[in-house]
Biotite code that builds the C-alpha atoms (Angstrom):
import biotite.structure as struc

atoms = struc.array([
    struc.Atom([0.000, 0.000, 0.000], chain_id="A", res_id=1, res_name="MET", atom_name="CA", element="C"),
    struc.Atom([1.481, 3.361, -0.990], chain_id="A", res_id=2, res_name="ASN", atom_name="CA", element="C"),
    struc.Atom([1.786, 6.371, 1.316], chain_id="A", res_id=3, res_name="ILE", atom_name="CA", element="C"),
    struc.Atom([-1.197, 8.143, -0.303], chain_id="A", res_id=4, res_name="ILE", atom_name="CA", element="C"),
    struc.Atom([-3.516, 5.244, 0.493], chain_id="A", res_id=5, res_name="ASN", atom_name="CA", element="C"),
    struc.Atom([-2.160, 5.060, 4.037], chain_id="A", res_id=6, res_name="VAL", atom_name="CA", element="C"),
    struc.Atom([-2.904, 8.757, 4.603], chain_id="A", res_id=7, res_name="VAL", atom_name="CA", element="C"),
    struc.Atom([-6.403, 8.365, 3.093], chain_id="A", res_id=8, res_name="LYS", atom_name="CA", element="C"),
    struc.Atom([-7.204, 5.520, 5.488], chain_id="A", res_id=9, res_name="ARG", atom_name="CA", element="C"),
    struc.Atom([-5.886, 7.412, 8.516], chain_id="A", res_id=10, res_name="VAL", atom_name="CA", element="C"),
    struc.Atom([-8.063, 10.417, 7.625], chain_id="A", res_id=11, res_name="LEU", atom_name="CA", element="C"),
    struc.Atom([-11.023, 8.119, 6.998], chain_id="A", res_id=12, res_name="GLU", atom_name="CA", element="C"),
    struc.Atom([-10.674, 6.535, 10.434], chain_id="A", res_id=13, res_name="ASP", atom_name="CA", element="C"),
    struc.Atom([-10.499, 9.994, 12.001], chain_id="A", res_id=14, res_name="MET", atom_name="CA", element="C"),
    struc.Atom([-13.759, 10.975, 10.286], chain_id="A", res_id=15, res_name="ARG", atom_name="CA", element="C"),
    struc.Atom([-15.465, 7.799, 11.504], chain_id="A", res_id=16, res_name="PHE", atom_name="CA", element="C"),
    struc.Atom([-14.345, 8.510, 15.083], chain_id="A", res_id=17, res_name="ARG", atom_name="CA", element="C"),
    struc.Atom([-15.709, 12.049, 14.842], chain_id="A", res_id=18, res_name="ARG", atom_name="CA", element="C"),
    struc.Atom([-18.990, 10.680, 13.522], chain_id="A", res_id=19, res_name="MET", atom_name="CA", element="C"),
    struc.Atom([-19.256, 8.247, 16.458], chain_id="A", res_id=20, res_name="ARG", atom_name="CA", element="C"),
    struc.Atom([-18.525, 11.068, 18.904], chain_id="A", res_id=21, res_name="ASP", atom_name="CA", element="C"),
    struc.Atom([-21.173, 13.293, 17.322], chain_id="A", res_id=22, res_name="MET", atom_name="CA", element="C"),
    struc.Atom([-23.771, 10.507, 17.407], chain_id="A", res_id=23, res_name="CYS", atom_name="CA", element="C"),
    struc.Atom([-22.983, 9.905, 21.073], chain_id="A", res_id=24, res_name="ALA", atom_name="CA", element="C"),
    struc.Atom([-23.487, 13.611, 21.769], chain_id="A", res_id=25, res_name="THR", atom_name="CA", element="C"),
    struc.Atom([-26.891, 13.371, 20.106], chain_id="A", res_id=26, res_name="LEU", atom_name="CA", element="C"),
    struc.Atom([-27.777, 10.302, 22.166], chain_id="A", res_id=27, res_name="GLY", atom_name="CA", element="C"),
    struc.Atom([-28.002, 7.866, 19.256], chain_id="A", res_id=28, res_name="MET", atom_name="CA", element="C"),
    struc.Atom([-25.877, 4.907, 18.089], chain_id="A", res_id=29, res_name="PRO", atom_name="CA", element="C"),
    struc.Atom([-23.677, 5.478, 15.060], chain_id="A", res_id=30, res_name="ALA", atom_name="CA", element="C"),
    struc.Atom([-24.355, 3.397, 11.914], chain_id="A", res_id=31, res_name="PRO", atom_name="CA", element="C"),
    struc.Atom([-22.738, -0.047, 11.794], chain_id="A", res_id=32, res_name="PRO", atom_name="CA", element="C"),
    struc.Atom([-19.087, -0.109, 10.745], chain_id="A", res_id=33, res_name="GLU", atom_name="CA", element="C"),
    struc.Atom([-17.455, -2.807, 8.667], chain_id="A", res_id=34, res_name="CYS", atom_name="CA", element="C"),
    struc.Atom([-13.892, -4.084, 8.366], chain_id="A", res_id=35, res_name="HIS", atom_name="CA", element="C"),
    struc.Atom([-12.599, -6.927, 6.231], chain_id="A", res_id=36, res_name="VAL", atom_name="CA", element="C"),
    struc.Atom([-9.593, -9.101, 7.058], chain_id="A", res_id=37, res_name="ARG", atom_name="CA", element="C"),
    struc.Atom([-7.867, -11.473, 4.619], chain_id="A", res_id=38, res_name="ARG", atom_name="CA", element="C"),
    struc.Atom([-5.426, -14.218, 5.519], chain_id="A", res_id=39, res_name="VAL", atom_name="CA", element="C"),
    struc.Atom([-3.447, -16.416, 3.112], chain_id="A", res_id=40, res_name="VAL", atom_name="CA", element="C"),
    struc.Atom([-2.023, -19.520, 4.744], chain_id="A", res_id=41, res_name="ALA", atom_name="CA", element="C"),
    struc.Atom([-0.508, -22.922, 4.089], chain_id="A", res_id=42, res_name="ASP", atom_name="CA", element="C"),
    struc.Atom([-3.176, -25.486, 5.084], chain_id="A", res_id=43, res_name="PRO", atom_name="CA", element="C"),
    struc.Atom([-0.515, -28.078, 5.967], chain_id="A", res_id=44, res_name="ILE", atom_name="CA", element="C"),
    struc.Atom([2.057, -26.113, 7.977], chain_id="A", res_id=45, res_name="THR", atom_name="CA", element="C"),
    struc.Atom([-0.244, -23.317, 9.128], chain_id="A", res_id=46, res_name="GLY", atom_name="CA", element="C"),
    struc.Atom([2.275, -20.720, 7.958], chain_id="A", res_id=47, res_name="GLU", atom_name="CA", element="C"),
    struc.Atom([0.634, -17.327, 7.380], chain_id="A", res_id=48, res_name="VAL", atom_name="CA", element="C"),
    struc.Atom([1.770, -15.750, 4.121], chain_id="A", res_id=49, res_name="LEU", atom_name="CA", element="C"),
    struc.Atom([-0.460, -12.668, 4.193], chain_id="A", res_id=50, res_name="LEU", atom_name="CA", element="C"),
    struc.Atom([-2.607, -10.961, 6.818], chain_id="A", res_id=51, res_name="ASP", atom_name="CA", element="C"),
    struc.Atom([-4.349, -7.698, 5.921], chain_id="A", res_id=52, res_name="ARG", atom_name="CA", element="C"),
    struc.Atom([-7.261, -5.778, 7.398], chain_id="A", res_id=53, res_name="ARG", atom_name="CA", element="C"),
    struc.Atom([-8.943, -2.597, 6.188], chain_id="A", res_id=54, res_name="GLU", atom_name="CA", element="C"),
    struc.Atom([-12.137, -0.638, 6.546], chain_id="A", res_id=55, res_name="ARG", atom_name="CA", element="C"),
    struc.Atom([-14.847, -1.901, 4.211], chain_id="A", res_id=56, res_name="ALA", atom_name="CA", element="C"),
    struc.Atom([-17.277, 0.989, 4.148], chain_id="A", res_id=57, res_name="HIS", atom_name="CA", element="C"),
    struc.Atom([-18.834, 0.456, 0.737], chain_id="A", res_id=58, res_name="SER", atom_name="CA", element="C"),
    struc.Atom([-22.436, -0.328, 1.677], chain_id="A", res_id=59, res_name="TRP", atom_name="CA", element="C"),
    struc.Atom([-24.727, -0.677, -1.333], chain_id="A", res_id=60, res_name="THR", atom_name="CA", element="C"),
    struc.Atom([-28.212, 0.712, -1.914], chain_id="A", res_id=61, res_name="ARG", atom_name="CA", element="C"),
    struc.Atom([-29.490, -2.834, -1.297], chain_id="A", res_id=62, res_name="ASN", atom_name="CA", element="C"),
    struc.Atom([-28.113, -2.593, 2.235], chain_id="A", res_id=63, res_name="PHE", atom_name="CA", element="C"),
    struc.Atom([-29.620, 0.803, 3.030], chain_id="A", res_id=64, res_name="TYR", atom_name="CA", element="C"),
    struc.Atom([-33.016, -0.091, 1.541], chain_id="A", res_id=65, res_name="ASN", atom_name="CA", element="C"),
    struc.Atom([-33.006, -3.408, 3.387], chain_id="A", res_id=66, res_name="TYR", atom_name="CA", element="C"),
    struc.Atom([-32.138, -1.653, 6.655], chain_id="A", res_id=67, res_name="LEU", atom_name="CA", element="C"),
    struc.Atom([-34.839, 1.006, 6.313], chain_id="A", res_id=68, res_name="PHE", atom_name="CA", element="C"),
    struc.Atom([-37.591, -1.241, 4.995], chain_id="A", res_id=69, res_name="ALA", atom_name="CA", element="C"),
    struc.Atom([-36.982, -4.055, 7.490], chain_id="A", res_id=70, res_name="THR", atom_name="CA", element="C"),
    struc.Atom([-37.050, -1.895, 10.599], chain_id="A", res_id=71, res_name="ALA", atom_name="CA", element="C"),
    struc.Atom([-39.913, 0.326, 9.479], chain_id="A", res_id=72, res_name="LEU", atom_name="CA", element="C"),
    struc.Atom([-42.051, -2.080, 7.415], chain_id="A", res_id=73, res_name="THR", atom_name="CA", element="C"),
    struc.Atom([-41.768, 0.149, 4.372], chain_id="A", res_id=74, res_name="ALA", atom_name="CA", element="C"),
    struc.Atom([-43.167, -1.510, 1.220], chain_id="A", res_id=75, res_name="PRO", atom_name="CA", element="C"),
    struc.Atom([-41.826, -0.160, -2.044], chain_id="A", res_id=76, res_name="GLY", atom_name="CA", element="C"),
    struc.Atom([-44.956, 0.115, -4.152], chain_id="A", res_id=77, res_name="GLY", atom_name="CA", element="C"),
    struc.Atom([-45.328, -1.264, -7.658], chain_id="A", res_id=78, res_name="ASN", atom_name="CA", element="C"),
    struc.Atom([-42.408, 0.374, -9.432], chain_id="A", res_id=79, res_name="SER", atom_name="CA", element="C"),
    struc.Atom([-39.730, -1.869, -10.905], chain_id="A", res_id=80, res_name="ASN", atom_name="CA", element="C"),
    struc.Atom([-37.091, 0.859, -10.756], chain_id="A", res_id=81, res_name="ASN", atom_name="CA", element="C"),
    struc.Atom([-33.928, 0.836, -8.671], chain_id="A", res_id=82, res_name="PHE", atom_name="CA", element="C"),
    struc.Atom([-32.047, 3.890, -7.478], chain_id="A", res_id=83, res_name="GLY", atom_name="CA", element="C"),
    struc.Atom([-32.702, 7.189, -5.756], chain_id="A", res_id=84, res_name="ALA", atom_name="CA", element="C"),
    struc.Atom([-36.353, 7.546, -4.802], chain_id="A", res_id=85, res_name="GLY", atom_name="CA", element="C"),
    struc.Atom([-37.209, 3.822, -4.909], chain_id="A", res_id=86, res_name="TYR", atom_name="CA", element="C"),
    struc.Atom([-37.524, 1.372, -2.028], chain_id="A", res_id=87, res_name="MET", atom_name="CA", element="C"),
    struc.Atom([-36.501, -1.729, -3.955], chain_id="A", res_id=88, res_name="SER", atom_name="CA", element="C"),
    struc.Atom([-33.742, -4.304, -4.188], chain_id="A", res_id=89, res_name="GLY", atom_name="CA", element="C"),
    struc.Atom([-31.632, -5.524, -7.082], chain_id="A", res_id=90, res_name="LYS", atom_name="CA", element="C"),
    struc.Atom([-30.379, -9.081, -7.479], chain_id="A", res_id=91, res_name="SER", atom_name="CA", element="C"),
    struc.Atom([-27.029, -10.038, -9.034], chain_id="A", res_id=92, res_name="TYR", atom_name="CA", element="C"),
    struc.Atom([-28.882, -10.881, -12.244], chain_id="A", res_id=93, res_name="THR", atom_name="CA", element="C"),
    struc.Atom([-30.018, -7.274, -12.546], chain_id="A", res_id=94, res_name="GLY", atom_name="CA", element="C"),
    struc.Atom([-33.655, -8.047, -11.773], chain_id="A", res_id=95, res_name="VAL", atom_name="CA", element="C"),
    struc.Atom([-35.301, -5.377, -9.616], chain_id="A", res_id=96, res_name="VAL", atom_name="CA", element="C"),
    struc.Atom([-37.411, -6.702, -6.756], chain_id="A", res_id=97, res_name="GLU", atom_name="CA", element="C"),
    struc.Atom([-40.013, -4.570, -4.981], chain_id="A", res_id=98, res_name="VAL", atom_name="CA", element="C"),
    struc.Atom([-40.352, -4.715, -1.204], chain_id="A", res_id=99, res_name="VAL", atom_name="CA", element="C"),
    struc.Atom([-43.739, -6.237, -0.420], chain_id="A", res_id=100, res_name="THR", atom_name="CA", element="C"),
    struc.Atom([-45.509, -7.522, 2.678], chain_id="A", res_id=101, res_name="TYR", atom_name="CA", element="C"),
    struc.Atom([-48.247, -10.115, 2.925], chain_id="A", res_id=102, res_name="ASP", atom_name="CA", element="C"),
    struc.Atom([-49.902, -10.272, 6.389], chain_id="A", res_id=103, res_name="PRO", atom_name="CA", element="C"),
    struc.Atom([-51.173, -13.766, 5.570], chain_id="A", res_id=104, res_name="ALA", atom_name="CA", element="C"),
    struc.Atom([-47.705, -15.054, 4.700], chain_id="A", res_id=105, res_name="TYR", atom_name="CA", element="C"),
    struc.Atom([-46.994, -17.914, 7.117], chain_id="A", res_id=106, res_name="THR", atom_name="CA", element="C"),
    struc.Atom([-43.893, -19.590, 5.668], chain_id="A", res_id=107, res_name="ALA", atom_name="CA", element="C"),
    struc.Atom([-41.119, -20.345, 8.155], chain_id="A", res_id=108, res_name="THR", atom_name="CA", element="C"),
    struc.Atom([-38.818, -17.303, 8.254], chain_id="A", res_id=109, res_name="PRO", atom_name="CA", element="C"),
    struc.Atom([-35.111, -17.581, 7.638], chain_id="A", res_id=110, res_name="TYR", atom_name="CA", element="C"),
    struc.Atom([-32.821, -17.176, 10.635], chain_id="A", res_id=111, res_name="THR", atom_name="CA", element="C"),
    struc.Atom([-29.217, -16.095, 10.852], chain_id="A", res_id=112, res_name="TYR", atom_name="CA", element="C"),
    struc.Atom([-28.205, -19.601, 11.949], chain_id="A", res_id=113, res_name="THR", atom_name="CA", element="C"),
    struc.Atom([-29.680, -21.260, 8.864], chain_id="A", res_id=114, res_name="SER", atom_name="CA", element="C"),
    struc.Atom([-27.411, -22.725, 6.182], chain_id="A", res_id=115, res_name="THR", atom_name="CA", element="C"),
    struc.Atom([-27.246, -20.924, 2.855], chain_id="A", res_id=116, res_name="ASP", atom_name="CA", element="C"),
    struc.Atom([-29.548, -18.057, 3.854], chain_id="A", res_id=117, res_name="VAL", atom_name="CA", element="C"),
    struc.Atom([-29.031, -14.501, 4.988], chain_id="A", res_id=118, res_name="GLY", atom_name="CA", element="C"),
    struc.Atom([-25.318, -13.680, 4.784], chain_id="A", res_id=119, res_name="LEU", atom_name="CA", element="C"),
    struc.Atom([-24.349, -17.362, 4.979], chain_id="A", res_id=120, res_name="VAL", atom_name="CA", element="C"),
    struc.Atom([-23.384, -19.378, 1.899], chain_id="A", res_id=121, res_name="GLY", atom_name="CA", element="C"),
    struc.Atom([-23.299, -23.173, 1.643], chain_id="A", res_id=122, res_name="ALA", atom_name="CA", element="C"),
    struc.Atom([-20.402, -25.103, 0.117], chain_id="A", res_id=123, res_name="VAL", atom_name="CA", element="C"),
    struc.Atom([-19.883, -24.281, -3.582], chain_id="A", res_id=124, res_name="ASN", atom_name="CA", element="C"),
    struc.Atom([-22.285, -21.294, -3.369], chain_id="A", res_id=125, res_name="ALA", atom_name="CA", element="C"),
    struc.Atom([-20.312, -18.462, -4.949], chain_id="A", res_id=126, res_name="ASP", atom_name="CA", element="C"),
    struc.Atom([-23.245, -16.027, -5.084], chain_id="A", res_id=127, res_name="LEU", atom_name="CA", element="C"),
    struc.Atom([-24.316, -16.336, -1.451], chain_id="A", res_id=128, res_name="ARG", atom_name="CA", element="C"),
    struc.Atom([-22.531, -15.047, 1.607], chain_id="A", res_id=129, res_name="GLY", atom_name="CA", element="C"),
    struc.Atom([-18.939, -13.874, 1.211], chain_id="A", res_id=130, res_name="ILE", atom_name="CA", element="C"),
    struc.Atom([-17.663, -13.868, -2.374], chain_id="A", res_id=131, res_name="ALA", atom_name="CA", element="C"),
    struc.Atom([-14.466, -12.700, -4.057], chain_id="A", res_id=132, res_name="VAL", atom_name="CA", element="C"),
    struc.Atom([-13.611, -11.272, -7.442], chain_id="A", res_id=133, res_name="GLY", atom_name="CA", element="C"),
    struc.Atom([-10.930, -9.914, -9.721], chain_id="A", res_id=134, res_name="GLY", atom_name="CA", element="C"),
    struc.Atom([-12.546, -6.643, -10.802], chain_id="A", res_id=135, res_name="GLY", atom_name="CA", element="C"),
    struc.Atom([-11.206, -3.165, -10.101], chain_id="A", res_id=136, res_name="THR", atom_name="CA", element="C"),
    struc.Atom([-14.213, -1.138, -11.272], chain_id="A", res_id=137, res_name="THR", atom_name="CA", element="C"),
    struc.Atom([-14.733, 1.759, -8.872], chain_id="A", res_id=138, res_name="ALA", atom_name="CA", element="C"),
    struc.Atom([-17.375, 1.188, -6.218], chain_id="A", res_id=139, res_name="PHE", atom_name="CA", element="C"),
    struc.Atom([-20.885, 2.498, -6.835], chain_id="A", res_id=140, res_name="SER", atom_name="CA", element="C"),
    struc.Atom([-23.729, 2.480, -4.334], chain_id="A", res_id=141, res_name="VAL", atom_name="CA", element="C"),
    struc.Atom([-25.819, 0.956, -7.126], chain_id="A", res_id=142, res_name="GLU", atom_name="CA", element="C"),
    struc.Atom([-23.573, -2.136, -7.365], chain_id="A", res_id=143, res_name="ASP", atom_name="CA", element="C"),
    struc.Atom([-25.626, -5.334, -7.348], chain_id="A", res_id=144, res_name="ALA", atom_name="CA", element="C"),
    struc.Atom([-22.795, -7.797, -7.992], chain_id="A", res_id=145, res_name="LYS", atom_name="CA", element="C"),
    struc.Atom([-19.023, -8.063, -7.976], chain_id="A", res_id=146, res_name="LEU", atom_name="CA", element="C"),
    struc.Atom([-17.455, -6.621, -11.125], chain_id="A", res_id=147, res_name="ALA", atom_name="CA", element="C"),
    struc.Atom([-15.644, -9.869, -11.995], chain_id="A", res_id=148, res_name="THR", atom_name="CA", element="C"),
    struc.Atom([-16.694, -12.733, -9.757], chain_id="A", res_id=149, res_name="ARG", atom_name="CA", element="C"),
    struc.Atom([-14.234, -15.546, -9.137], chain_id="A", res_id=150, res_name="ILE", atom_name="CA", element="C"),
    struc.Atom([-16.308, -18.692, -9.575], chain_id="A", res_id=151, res_name="ALA", atom_name="CA", element="C"),
    struc.Atom([-16.233, -21.782, -7.378], chain_id="A", res_id=152, res_name="HIS", atom_name="CA", element="C"),
    struc.Atom([-14.071, -24.572, -8.773], chain_id="A", res_id=153, res_name="GLY", atom_name="CA", element="C"),
    struc.Atom([-10.558, -25.822, -9.438], chain_id="A", res_id=154, res_name="THR", atom_name="CA", element="C"),
    struc.Atom([-10.216, -24.548, -12.986], chain_id="A", res_id=155, res_name="GLY", atom_name="CA", element="C"),
    struc.Atom([-8.072, -21.661, -14.179], chain_id="A", res_id=156, res_name="ALA", atom_name="CA", element="C"),
    struc.Atom([-8.715, -18.527, -12.139], chain_id="A", res_id=157, res_name="GLY", atom_name="CA", element="C"),
    struc.Atom([-11.149, -20.271, -9.768], chain_id="A", res_id=158, res_name="GLN", atom_name="CA", element="C"),
    struc.Atom([-11.241, -20.844, -6.013], chain_id="A", res_id=159, res_name="LEU", atom_name="CA", element="C"),
    struc.Atom([-13.105, -23.496, -4.029], chain_id="A", res_id=160, res_name="SER", atom_name="CA", element="C"),
    struc.Atom([-15.749, -21.927, -1.778], chain_id="A", res_id=161, res_name="TYR", atom_name="CA", element="C"),
    struc.Atom([-16.091, -23.714, 1.576], chain_id="A", res_id=162, res_name="ALA", atom_name="CA", element="C"),
    struc.Atom([-19.331, -23.810, 3.545], chain_id="A", res_id=163, res_name="ALA", atom_name="CA", element="C"),
    struc.Atom([-19.718, -20.627, 5.549], chain_id="A", res_id=164, res_name="GLN", atom_name="CA", element="C"),
    struc.Atom([-20.534, -21.017, 9.228], chain_id="A", res_id=165, res_name="ALA", atom_name="CA", element="C"),
    struc.Atom([-23.146, -18.905, 10.978], chain_id="A", res_id=166, res_name="ALA", atom_name="CA", element="C"),
    struc.Atom([-21.905, -15.520, 12.123], chain_id="A", res_id=167, res_name="GLY", atom_name="CA", element="C"),
    struc.Atom([-20.337, -15.225, 15.573], chain_id="A", res_id=168, res_name="VAL", atom_name="CA", element="C"),
    struc.Atom([-22.017, -12.610, 17.767], chain_id="A", res_id=169, res_name="LEU", atom_name="CA", element="C"),
    struc.Atom([-20.169, -10.952, 20.647], chain_id="A", res_id=170, res_name="SER", atom_name="CA", element="C"),
    struc.Atom([-20.593, -8.015, 23.022], chain_id="A", res_id=171, res_name="TYR", atom_name="CA", element="C"),
    struc.Atom([-17.915, -5.862, 24.645], chain_id="A", res_id=172, res_name="ASP", atom_name="CA", element="C"),
    struc.Atom([-19.378, -4.577, 27.904], chain_id="A", res_id=173, res_name="SER", atom_name="CA", element="C"),
    struc.Atom([-16.541, -2.077, 28.276], chain_id="A", res_id=174, res_name="GLY", atom_name="CA", element="C"),
    struc.Atom([-17.142, -0.256, 25.013], chain_id="A", res_id=175, res_name="THR", atom_name="CA", element="C"),
    struc.Atom([-20.783, -1.386, 24.801], chain_id="A", res_id=176, res_name="LYS", atom_name="CA", element="C"),
    struc.Atom([-20.177, -2.565, 21.266], chain_id="A", res_id=177, res_name="THR", atom_name="CA", element="C"),
    struc.Atom([-21.859, -5.436, 19.439], chain_id="A", res_id=178, res_name="TRP", atom_name="CA", element="C"),
    struc.Atom([-19.868, -7.330, 16.798], chain_id="A", res_id=179, res_name="THR", atom_name="CA", element="C"),
    struc.Atom([-21.027, -9.949, 14.317], chain_id="A", res_id=180, res_name="ILE", atom_name="CA", element="C"),
    struc.Atom([-18.221, -11.750, 12.493], chain_id="A", res_id=181, res_name="THR", atom_name="CA", element="C"),
    struc.Atom([-18.773, -13.652, 9.259], chain_id="A", res_id=182, res_name="HIS", atom_name="CA", element="C"),
    struc.Atom([-15.901, -15.612, 7.735], chain_id="A", res_id=183, res_name="SER", atom_name="CA", element="C"),
    struc.Atom([-15.315, -17.968, 4.846], chain_id="A", res_id=184, res_name="ARG", atom_name="CA", element="C"),
    struc.Atom([-12.401, -20.078, 3.629], chain_id="A", res_id=185, res_name="VAL", atom_name="CA", element="C"),
    struc.Atom([-11.407, -20.346, -0.026], chain_id="A", res_id=186, res_name="PHE", atom_name="CA", element="C"),
    struc.Atom([-8.879, -22.839, -1.393], chain_id="A", res_id=187, res_name="THR", atom_name="CA", element="C"),
    struc.Atom([-6.788, -22.440, -4.520], chain_id="A", res_id=188, res_name="ASN", atom_name="CA", element="C"),
    struc.Atom([-6.605, -25.752, -6.349], chain_id="A", res_id=189, res_name="GLY", atom_name="CA", element="C"),
    struc.Atom([-6.315, -24.235, -9.822], chain_id="A", res_id=190, res_name="SER", atom_name="CA", element="C"),
    struc.Atom([-2.627, -24.991, -10.343], chain_id="A", res_id=191, res_name="GLY", atom_name="CA", element="C"),
    struc.Atom([-1.666, -21.318, -10.571], chain_id="A", res_id=192, res_name="ASN", atom_name="CA", element="C"),
    struc.Atom([-1.830, -18.185, -8.385], chain_id="A", res_id=193, res_name="PRO", atom_name="CA", element="C"),
    struc.Atom([-5.190, -16.409, -8.238], chain_id="A", res_id=194, res_name="VAL", atom_name="CA", element="C"),
    struc.Atom([-5.497, -12.657, -7.654], chain_id="A", res_id=195, res_name="ASP", atom_name="CA", element="C"),
    struc.Atom([-8.336, -11.229, -5.568], chain_id="A", res_id=196, res_name="VAL", atom_name="CA", element="C"),
    struc.Atom([-9.037, -7.518, -6.077], chain_id="A", res_id=197, res_name="LYS", atom_name="CA", element="C"),
    struc.Atom([-12.577, -7.122, -4.724], chain_id="A", res_id=198, res_name="GLU", atom_name="CA", element="C"),
    struc.Atom([-14.657, -8.689, -1.975], chain_id="A", res_id=199, res_name="ILE", atom_name="CA", element="C"),
    struc.Atom([-18.383, -8.613, -1.319], chain_id="A", res_id=200, res_name="GLY", atom_name="CA", element="C"),
    struc.Atom([-21.100, -10.198, 0.745], chain_id="A", res_id=201, res_name="ILE", atom_name="CA", element="C"),
    struc.Atom([-24.470, -11.336, -0.624], chain_id="A", res_id=202, res_name="TYR", atom_name="CA", element="C"),
    struc.Atom([-27.678, -11.729, 1.339], chain_id="A", res_id=203, res_name="SER", atom_name="CA", element="C"),
    struc.Atom([-29.876, -14.615, 0.220], chain_id="A", res_id=204, res_name="PHE", atom_name="CA", element="C"),
    struc.Atom([-33.418, -13.899, 1.351], chain_id="A", res_id=205, res_name="SER", atom_name="CA", element="C"),
    struc.Atom([-36.945, -13.283, 0.169], chain_id="A", res_id=206, res_name="ARG", atom_name="CA", element="C"),
    struc.Atom([-37.178, -9.831, 1.686], chain_id="A", res_id=207, res_name="PHE", atom_name="CA", element="C"),
    struc.Atom([-37.229, -8.152, -1.729], chain_id="A", res_id=208, res_name="PHE", atom_name="CA", element="C"),
    struc.Atom([-39.325, -10.852, -3.344], chain_id="A", res_id=209, res_name="SER", atom_name="CA", element="C"),
    struc.Atom([-41.777, -13.683, -2.684], chain_id="A", res_id=210, res_name="SER", atom_name="CA", element="C"),
    struc.Atom([-38.933, -16.046, -3.615], chain_id="A", res_id=211, res_name="SER", atom_name="CA", element="C"),
    struc.Atom([-35.386, -15.889, -2.268], chain_id="A", res_id=212, res_name="ALA", atom_name="CA", element="C"),
    struc.Atom([-32.917, -13.775, -4.266], chain_id="A", res_id=213, res_name="VAL", atom_name="CA", element="C"),
    struc.Atom([-29.238, -12.875, -3.970], chain_id="A", res_id=214, res_name="ASN", atom_name="CA", element="C"),
    struc.Atom([-28.651, -9.214, -3.072], chain_id="A", res_id=215, res_name="SER", atom_name="CA", element="C"),
    struc.Atom([-25.185, -7.651, -2.777], chain_id="A", res_id=216, res_name="LEU", atom_name="CA", element="C"),
    struc.Atom([-24.978, -5.760, 0.525], chain_id="A", res_id=217, res_name="MET", atom_name="CA", element="C"),
    struc.Atom([-21.348, -4.622, 0.531], chain_id="A", res_id=218, res_name="GLU", atom_name="CA", element="C"),
    struc.Atom([-18.535, -4.400, -2.009], chain_id="A", res_id=219, res_name="ARG", atom_name="CA", element="C"),
    struc.Atom([-14.952, -3.484, -1.283], chain_id="A", res_id=220, res_name="THR", atom_name="CA", element="C"),
    struc.Atom([-12.360, -2.789, -3.957], chain_id="A", res_id=221, res_name="VAL", atom_name="CA", element="C"),
    struc.Atom([-9.145, -3.719, -2.159], chain_id="A", res_id=222, res_name="LEU", atom_name="CA", element="C"),
    struc.Atom([-6.375, -1.168, -1.734], chain_id="A", res_id=223, res_name="ALA", atom_name="CA", element="C"),
    struc.Atom([-3.838, -3.901, -2.524], chain_id="A", res_id=224, res_name="THR", atom_name="CA", element="C"),
    struc.Atom([-4.329, -7.049, -4.613], chain_id="A", res_id=225, res_name="THR", atom_name="CA", element="C"),
    struc.Atom([-4.242, -10.309, -2.637], chain_id="A", res_id=226, res_name="ASP", atom_name="CA", element="C"),
    struc.Atom([-2.438, -13.149, -4.426], chain_id="A", res_id=227, res_name="THR", atom_name="CA", element="C"),
    struc.Atom([-3.300, -16.699, -3.370], chain_id="A", res_id=228, res_name="ILE", atom_name="CA", element="C"),
    struc.Atom([-0.645, -19.225, -4.449], chain_id="A", res_id=229, res_name="PRO", atom_name="CA", element="C"),
    struc.Atom([-1.746, -22.632, -5.659], chain_id="A", res_id=230, res_name="ASP", atom_name="CA", element="C"),
    struc.Atom([-2.514, -25.022, -2.809], chain_id="A", res_id=231, res_name="GLY", atom_name="CA", element="C"),
    struc.Atom([-3.018, -22.256, -0.224], chain_id="A", res_id=232, res_name="LYS", atom_name="CA", element="C"),
    struc.Atom([-6.114, -21.132, 1.631], chain_id="A", res_id=233, res_name="THR", atom_name="CA", element="C"),
    struc.Atom([-7.617, -17.663, 1.676], chain_id="A", res_id=234, res_name="TYR", atom_name="CA", element="C"),
    struc.Atom([-9.776, -16.703, 4.650], chain_id="A", res_id=235, res_name="THR", atom_name="CA", element="C"),
    struc.Atom([-12.001, -13.628, 4.397], chain_id="A", res_id=236, res_name="VAL", atom_name="CA", element="C"),
    struc.Atom([-13.443, -12.270, 7.627], chain_id="A", res_id=237, res_name="GLU", atom_name="CA", element="C"),
    struc.Atom([-16.038, -9.516, 7.847], chain_id="A", res_id=238, res_name="TYR", atom_name="CA", element="C"),
    struc.Atom([-16.444, -7.713, 11.179], chain_id="A", res_id=239, res_name="ASP", atom_name="CA", element="C"),
    struc.Atom([-19.625, -5.667, 11.510], chain_id="A", res_id=240, res_name="PHE", atom_name="CA", element="C"),
    struc.Atom([-19.601, -3.533, 14.647], chain_id="A", res_id=241, res_name="THR", atom_name="CA", element="C"),
    struc.Atom([-22.055, -1.103, 16.207], chain_id="A", res_id=242, res_name="MET", atom_name="CA", element="C"),
    struc.Atom([-21.543, 0.870, 19.393], chain_id="A", res_id=243, res_name="SER", atom_name="CA", element="C"),
    struc.Atom([-24.544, 1.164, 21.728], chain_id="A", res_id=244, res_name="PHE", atom_name="CA", element="C"),
    struc.Atom([-22.693, 3.381, 24.205], chain_id="A", res_id=245, res_name="ALA", atom_name="CA", element="C"),
    struc.Atom([-25.030, 6.287, 23.452], chain_id="A", res_id=246, res_name="ALA", atom_name="CA", element="C"),
    struc.Atom([-28.037, 4.389, 24.812], chain_id="A", res_id=247, res_name="ILE", atom_name="CA", element="C"),
    struc.Atom([-26.626, 1.703, 27.154], chain_id="A", res_id=248, res_name="ASP", atom_name="CA", element="C"),
])
């Protein structure tokens, strides 16, 4: 990482701290923060070849609409548009889904401990939960998919996606901060190094539709490319934190 990027991240962290302080002054929790850690290791010896962590602040419109509509039961009407002025979601296929509610709907709801739902992806599922890619297209709040997804597999340029465990929830009573950690392991069995340049996390739910769809909630274009040598593992860990100090 060059000195310019280092300075940008230091200034960014300062702004986030000021925002948290201002929210505390107003008596309200600050929005959830997100960091992403990546570790490349030898699965046999355990040797760590790379360990990086950076702020992953690139929430998408899907995330903000999901947050608002879930908490406030805000249906999005009948428009199939996505963007400013619309309470809708957009799947990775580009299909726009309108937020709807059916009081008579009695199907068993998904829970955060379920396999292959929410932010959790089952084995081989490269469009659910944490996913990685090789694209460097600048982030846009309208992003609905990774720019260049790295598919599950052992072919050229691919990585094997392991099953993703349920998120680990924790609470720090000292700082009064809640943290939910989601992590996933990828293995390079392609025979050659694979470069990861972007990371994202997909929610698989039926919130935006009567049937479950994949919605990109966060996308981070990495400051530095991560190279995974053949035969090594790549662990991606998302930490979502939210301080409740203003109200606890």
